[in-house]
C-alpha positions as MATLAB code, in Angstrom:
seq = 'XXXXXXXXXXXXXXXXXXXXXXXXXXXXXXXXXXXXXXXXXXXXXXXXXXXXXXXXXXXXXXXXXXXXXXXXXXXXXXXXXXXXXXXXXXXXXXXX';
ca = [
     166.572  106.843   81.258;
     164.679  105.579   84.273;
     160.865  106.066   84.344;
     158.533  106.119   87.337;
     154.849  106.380   87.611;
     153.152  108.178   90.493;
     149.685  109.299   91.401;
     148.864  112.989   91.466;
     148.522  112.911   95.180;
     151.900  111.323   95.625;
     153.390  113.864   93.194;
     151.931  116.733   95.188;
     153.264  115.331   98.459;
     156.711  114.574   97.145;
     157.105  117.315   94.518;
     160.632  118.474   95.381;
     161.887  114.871   95.720;
     160.527  114.100   92.322;
     161.898  117.352   90.860;
     165.416  116.348   92.121;
     165.106  112.946   90.595;
     164.257  114.571   87.213;
     167.023  117.116   87.400;
     169.875  115.196   88.930;
     169.167  111.463   88.280;
     167.854  111.774   84.721;
     164.489  110.226   85.513;
     161.273  110.580   83.729;
     158.162  110.956   85.956;
     154.657  110.043   84.684;
     151.801  111.437   86.770;
     148.432  109.751   86.687;
     145.161  111.319   88.075;
     142.402  108.993   89.104;
     139.436  109.108   86.704;
     141.362  110.954   83.982;
     142.695  109.228   80.873;
     145.547  111.798   80.205;
     148.837  111.807   82.137;
     151.446  114.371   82.725;
     155.110  113.578   81.892;
     158.019  115.383   83.340;
     161.433  114.706   81.922;
     164.812  116.416   81.950;
     165.722  118.723   79.038;
     168.738  117.402   77.229;
     170.691  120.295   75.747;
     171.641  120.154   72.036;
     175.327  119.791   71.003;
     175.360  123.372   69.650;
     174.139  124.730   73.004;
     176.725  122.713   74.900;
     179.573  123.997   72.584;
     178.281  127.626   73.120;
     178.348  127.143   76.907;
     181.855  125.698   76.872;
     183.045  128.602   74.768;
     181.713  131.090   77.355;
     183.173  129.007   80.294;
     186.635  128.957   78.470;
     186.461  132.775   77.896;
     185.753  133.388   81.606;
     188.074  130.716   82.932;
     190.293  132.179   85.747;
     188.092  135.286   86.175;
     188.131  134.678   89.993;
     191.782  133.767   90.479;
     192.841  137.245   91.804;
     189.790  137.953   93.860;
     190.269  137.239   97.586;
     188.158  134.368   98.944;
     186.672  136.562  101.715;
     185.160  138.909   99.066;
     183.485  136.108   97.136;
     182.085  134.442  100.251;
     180.712  137.671  101.617;
     179.105  139.085   98.462;
     178.098  136.145   96.386;
     178.508  132.758   98.010;
     178.038  131.564  101.536;
     178.822  128.426  103.564;
     180.912  125.284  103.269;
     179.437  124.199   99.885;
     180.497  127.672   98.409;
     184.051  127.183   99.539;
     184.179  123.728   98.007;
     182.660  125.019   94.766;
     185.158  127.888   94.562;
     188.065  125.429   94.955;
     186.716  123.278   92.220;
     185.998  126.325   89.885;
     189.535  127.507   90.331;
     190.830  124.129   89.280;
     188.399  123.955   86.320;
     186.590  121.074   87.898;
     183.014  122.370   87.832;
];
């Protein structure tokens, strides 16, 4: 796991960038504040194996739930845009 150290000011100014690094790039962020001995650590939550098995069971039970629903209904009611169309194609192929 990659670890980066940043100042509190830098963390405040780049919060969403740091959050994306934690969530999507498996990065630990350590935030230091000037004049304070303590530091804040933000790291991704790694799900336990039982939790992953439970999620997979739910996904397998619901697999194919959207196969008979017209695309236009899904786009209008729940998802919008190009990314939604791409996600729907992947979901129908079980490639999520």
